[in-house]
C-alpha positions as CSV (number, residue, x, y, z in Angstrom):
1,M,-284.4,222.6,-89.4
2,Q,-286.3,224.0,-86.5
3,N,-286.3,220.9,-84.3
4,Q,-282.6,220.4,-84.8
5,T,-281.9,224.0,-83.5
6,Q,-284.0,223.3,-80.4
7,L,-282.1,220.2,-79.5
8,S,-278.7,222.0,-79.7
9,S,-279.9,225.1,-77.9
10,P,-277.8,226.3,-74.9
11,E,-281.1,226.6,-73.0
12,T,-281.4,222.8,-72.6
13,P,-281.7,221.4,-69.0
14,D,-278.6,220.9,-66.9
15,E,-276.7,217.6,-66.9
16,A,-278.4,216.1,-63.8
17,T,-281.9,216.8,-65.3
18,A,-280.8,215.5,-68.7
19,G,-279.5,212.3,-67.0
20,R,-282.8,211.6,-65.3
21,G,-284.6,212.2,-68.6
22,A,-282.3,209.8,-70.4
23,R,-282.8,207.1,-67.8
24,R,-286.6,207.5,-68.1
25,A,-286.3,207.4,-71.9
26,T,-284.5,204.0,-71.8
27,S,-286.8,202.3,-69.3
28,P,-289.4,199.8,-70.6
29,R,-292.2,202.0,-69.3
30,N,-291.0,205.1,-71.3
31,R,-290.3,203.0,-74.4
32,R,-294.0,202.0,-74.4
33,L,-294.8,205.7,-73.8
34,L,-292.8,206.7,-76.8
35,I,-294.6,204.2,-79.0
36,G,-298.0,205.4,-77.9
37,A,-296.9,209.0,-78.1
38,T,-295.7,208.6,-81.7
39,A,-299.1,207.2,-82.7
40,L,-300.9,210.1,-80.9
41,V,-298.8,212.7,-82.6
42,A,-299.3,211.2,-86.0
43,A,-303.0,211.1,-85.4
44,G,-303.1,214.6,-84.1
45,A,-301.1,215.8,-87.1
46,M,-303.5,214.3,-89.5
47,T,-306.5,215.7,-87.7
48,G,-305.0,219.1,-87.4
49,T,-304.3,219.4,-91.1
50,G,-308.0,218.8,-91.9
51,F,-308.9,219.8,-95.4
52,M,-305.5,221.3,-95.9
53,A,-303.8,217.9,-95.9
54,Q,-302.7,218.4,-99.4
55,S,-301.0,221.7,-98.5
56,V,-297.2,221.5,-98.4
57,V,-297.1,224.1,-95.7
58,A,-299.6,222.2,-93.5
59,E,-297.7,218.9,-94.0
60,Q,-294.4,220.6,-93.0
61,Q,-296.0,222.1,-89.9
62,A,-297.4,218.7,-88.9
63,R,-294.0,217.1,-89.2
64,I,-292.4,219.8,-87.1
65,A,-295.1,219.5,-84.4
66,A,-294.7,215.7,-84.3
67,T,-291.0,215.9,-84.0
68,T,-291.2,218.5,-81.2
69,W,-293.8,216.5,-79.3
70,M,-291.8,213.3,-79.5
71,S,-288.6,215.1,-78.3
72,N,-290.5,216.5,-75.3
73,A,-292.4,213.4,-74.6
74,V,-289.3,211.5,-73.6
75,G,-289.3,213.2,-70.3
76,L,-293.1,213.2,-69.6
77,D,-294.7,211.2,-66.9
78,A,-298.0,209.3,-67.5
79,D,-300.2,212.1,-66.2
80,Q,-298.6,214.7,-68.5
81,H,-300.6,213.6,-71.5
82,P,-304.4,213.1,-71.4
83,A,-304.4,210.2,-73.9
84,Y,-301.5,208.2,-72.4
85,D,-303.7,206.0,-70.1
86,A,-306.0,205.0,-72.9
87,V,-303.1,204.2,-75.3
88,M,-301.2,202.2,-72.7
89,A,-304.3,200.3,-71.6
90,S,-305.1,199.4,-75.2
91,R,-301.6,198.3,-75.8
92,A,-301.6,196.2,-72.6
93,N,-304.9,194.6,-73.6
94,L,-303.5,193.6,-77.1
95,D,-300.3,192.2,-75.6
96,A,-302.2,190.2,-73.0
97,E,-304.6,188.7,-75.5
98,A,-301.8,187.7,-77.9
99,T,-299.7,186.3,-75.0
100,I,-302.7,184.3,-73.6
101,T,-303.4,182.8,-77.0
102,V,-299.8,181.6,-77.5
103,A,-299.5,180.4,-73.9
104,K,-302.7,178.3,-74.2
105,K,-301.4,176.6,-77.3
106,A,-298.2,175.8,-75.5
107,I,-300.2,174.3,-72.6
108,E,-302.2,172.2,-74.9
109,K,-299.2,170.8,-76.7
110,A,-297.4,170.2,-73.4
111,D,-300.1,167.8,-72.2
112,G,-298.3,164.5,-71.3
113,Y,-294.9,165.9,-72.2
114,A,-294.0,168.8,-69.9
115,D,-294.9,170.4,-66.6
116,S,-297.0,173.6,-67.5
117,S,-298.2,174.4,-64.0
118,D,-296.2,177.6,-63.7
119,L,-297.4,178.7,-67.1
120,E,-301.0,177.9,-66.3
121,A,-300.8,180.0,-63.1
122,S,-299.3,182.9,-65.0
123,V,-302.1,182.7,-67.6
124,A,-304.7,182.6,-64.9
125,S,-303.3,185.9,-63.5
126,L,-303.0,187.5,-66.9
127,E,-306.6,186.7,-67.9
128,Y,-307.7,189.5,-65.5
129,Y,-305.8,192.0,-67.6
130,E,-308.8,194.3,-68.0
131,L,-308.8,194.9,-64.2
132,L,-305.1,195.4,-63.9
133,A,-302.9,198.5,-64.4
134,P,-301.0,198.4,-67.8
135,E,-297.6,198.2,-65.9
136,R,-298.8,195.1,-64.1
137,V,-300.1,193.6,-67.4
138,F,-296.8,194.2,-69.1
139,L,-295.0,192.5,-66.2
140,L,-297.3,189.5,-66.5
141,V,-296.9,189.4,-70.2
142,D,-293.1,189.1,-69.9
143,Q,-293.5,186.5,-67.2
144,T,-296.0,184.4,-69.1
145,T,-293.9,184.6,-72.3
146,E,-290.8,183.3,-70.4
147,H,-292.8,180.4,-69.0
148,A,-294.3,179.6,-72.4
149,D,-290.8,179.5,-74.0
150,D,-289.6,177.1,-71.3
151,V,-292.7,174.9,-71.6
152,T,-292.3,174.9,-75.4
153,A,-288.7,173.9,-75.3
154,E,-289.4,171.1,-72.8
155,T,-292.3,169.9,-74.9
156,K,-290.2,169.7,-78.0
157,K,-287.4,167.9,-76.2
158,A,-289.9,165.3,-74.8
159,I,-291.6,164.8,-78.2
160,E,-288.2,164.2,-79.8
161,A,-287.3,161.7,-77.1
162,E,-290.6,159.9,-77.5
163,K,-290.1,159.6,-81.3
164,K,-286.6,158.2,-80.7
165,R,-287.9,155.7,-78.2
166,K,-290.7,154.6,-80.5
167,A,-288.3,154.2,-83.4
168,E,-285.9,152.1,-81.3
169,E,-288.8,150.0,-80.1
170,A,-290.0,149.4,-83.6
171,A,-286.5,148.5,-84.7
172,R,-286.2,146.1,-81.8
173,K,-289.6,144.4,-82.5
174,A,-288.7,144.1,-86.2
175,A,-285.4,142.4,-85.3
176,E,-287.1,140.1,-82.9
177,A,-289.7,139.2,-85.6
178,E,-287.0,138.5,-88.2
179,A,-285.1,136.3,-85.7
180,A,-288.3,134.4,-84.9
181,R,-289.1,134.0,-88.6
182,K,-285.6,132.6,-89.3
183,A,-285.9,130.3,-86.3
184,A,-289.2,129.0,-87.4
185,E,-287.9,128.4,-90.9
186,E,-284.9,126.5,-89.6
187,A,-287.1,124.4,-87.2
188,A,-289.5,123.6,-90.0
189,A,-286.6,122.6,-92.3
190,A,-285.2,120.4,-89.6
191,E,-288.5,118.8,-88.9
192,A,-289.1,118.1,-92.6
193,A,-285.7,116.6,-92.9
194,A,-286.3,114.3,-89.9
195,A,-289.7,113.2,-91.2
196,A,-288.4,112.5,-94.7
197,P,-287.7,108.7,-95.3
198,A,-284.1,107.8,-95.7
199,P,-283.2,107.0,-99.3
200,A,-283.2,103.3,-100.0
201,P,-279.7,101.9,-100.6
202,S,-279.0,100.9,-104.2
203,T,-279.7,97.3,-105.1
204,P,-276.4,95.3,-105.3
205,T,-275.6,93.7,-108.6
206,A,-275.5,89.9,-108.7
207,P,-272.1,88.4,-109.5
208,A,-271.6,87.1,-113.1
209,N,-269.7,84.0,-111.8
210,P,-271.0,83.2,-108.3
211,S,-269.0,80.9,-106.1
212,G,-270.2,77.4,-105.3
213,A,-272.3,78.4,-102.3
214,Q,-273.6,81.4,-104.1
215,A,-274.6,79.3,-107.1
216,I,-276.5,76.9,-104.7
217,A,-278.3,79.9,-103.2
218,R,-279.2,81.4,-106.6
219,D,-280.8,78.1,-107.7
220,M,-282.5,77.5,-104.4
221,M,-284.1,81.0,-104.1
222,A,-285.3,80.8,-107.7
223,S,-286.9,77.4,-107.3
224,S,-288.3,77.8,-103.8
225,Y,-289.3,81.6,-103.7
226,G,-289.3,82.8,-107.3
227,W,-286.6,85.4,-106.7
228,G,-284.5,86.6,-109.6
229,D,-281.1,88.2,-110.0
230,D,-282.2,91.5,-108.5
231,Q,-282.8,89.7,-105.2
232,F,-279.8,87.5,-105.6
233,G,-277.5,90.6,-105.8
234,C,-278.9,91.7,-102.4
235,L,-278.4,88.2,-100.9
236,V,-274.8,88.1,-102.1
237,S,-274.0,91.5,-100.5
238,L,-275.9,90.6,-97.3
239,W,-274.0,87.4,-96.6
240,N,-270.7,88.8,-97.8
241,K,-271.1,91.4,-95.0
242,E,-272.2,88.8,-92.4
243,S,-269.8,85.9,-93.1
244,G,-268.1,86.2,-96.4
245,W,-270.1,83.1,-97.4
246,N,-267.9,81.0,-95.1
247,V,-269.6,77.9,-93.9
248,Y,-267.5,77.9,-90.7
249,A,-267.6,81.6,-89.9
250,Q,-268.2,82.3,-86.3
251,N,-268.7,85.6,-84.4
252,P,-266.4,85.4,-81.3
253,Y,-268.6,87.9,-79.4
254,S,-272.1,86.8,-80.2
255,G,-271.6,83.2,-81.2
256,A,-273.5,83.6,-84.5
257,Y,-272.5,80.9,-86.9
258,G,-272.4,79.9,-90.6
259,I,-273.1,81.7,-93.9
260,P,-276.3,83.3,-92.6
261,Q,-274.8,83.9,-89.1
262,A,-277.6,82.2,-87.3
263,L,-277.8,83.0,-83.6
264,P,-277.2,80.5,-82.1
265,G,-276.0,78.3,-85.0
266,S,-278.0,75.4,-83.7
267,K,-281.1,77.0,-85.0
268,M,-280.1,75.7,-88.4
269,S,-280.6,72.1,-87.3
270,T,-284.3,72.6,-88.4
271,A,-283.0,72.5,-92.0
272,G,-280.7,69.5,-91.5
273,A,-278.5,67.7,-89.1
274,D,-275.4,68.7,-91.0
275,W,-276.0,72.4,-90.4
276,A,-272.5,73.0,-89.0
277,T,-270.7,71.8,-92.2
278,N,-273.1,71.8,-95.1
279,A,-273.5,75.1,-97.1
280,A,-276.8,74.0,-98.7
281,T,-278.4,73.3,-95.3
282,Q,-277.3,76.7,-94.0
283,I,-278.5,78.4,-97.2
284,R,-281.9,76.7,-96.9
285,W,-282.4,77.8,-93.3
286,G,-281.1,81.4,-94.1
287,L,-283.5,81.8,-97.1
288,G,-286.4,80.7,-94.9
289,Y,-285.4,83.1,-92.1
290,I,-285.2,86.0,-94.6
291,A,-288.5,85.2,-96.3
292,G,-290.3,85.0,-92.9
293,R,-288.7,88.1,-91.3
294,Y,-288.1,90.6,-94.2
295,G,-290.0,89.2,-97.2
296,T,-287.1,89.3,-99.6
297,P,-283.3,89.4,-99.6
298,C,-283.4,93.1,-100.6
299,G,-285.7,93.8,-97.6
300,A,-283.1,92.1,-95.3
301,W,-280.2,94.0,-97.0
302,N,-281.9,97.4,-96.6
303,H,-282.5,96.7,-92.9
304,S,-278.9,95.7,-92.4
305,V,-277.6,98.8,-94.2
306,S,-279.9,100.9,-92.0
307,V,-279.2,99.4,-88.5
308,G,-276.1,97.3,-89.0
309,W,-277.7,93.8,-88.6
310,Y,-280.6,91.7,-89.9
């Protein structure tokens, strides 16, 4: 094709000139020039064809012209094409507006999470893009984009750290609440157990064949107090524990004496002068003491089981 022949022609610039052209072609400024130039050539090709756009010849000529212009434009300076300034200014404005929009969103999200002061300063400078040269605008766009990326990364990191902290705090509070609930349940159970009355001891069974002293006690309690065998069983157990129904039983530590273990034993003299040797006298006094102090023999027995004495 025609443009291929031109690029391989011996009449191309010398190596030094070609080197400078290559360096210009690879710079950011000339890359933007090439983008703008491509759009201009395409527009010019379409305008130039006019009503002959459907003509195969016209289309081929437009493609050749565009290819030739793009090849030559690589080495052009800004003032070598009349539309360059307008194209670059338009491109700079679009880049600035898009960059400002993204940056402001980053600033908004960073509130309370990351330092966006550098980004805010960069945005403030970029907002005057209409008054600045395109080269300056492109430089501010790159700078603002870099700051926005940094702020976005810091914001994301801070948000993730906050979520983790809140999750840990929620877990800690839940654990504390569960521990408090268990402690409250245990305390309530302990309080209820302490407040519950102790179960009453079972009523002892009266002996089928009571001993002599026991028989005296059974007859005396029935005739004097109206107590039956249920109370007799408690009386037998109570005085079995205290003295074994021994008339002469004496506690070497307290001095309690007799079947009912009266303290001192001389108290029983109110029931008879023979209180030290007569079982009936001791029983009479003991039944009176129980009736006056506990109401019944089972009342006295329950107290003795509970505290160890009556």
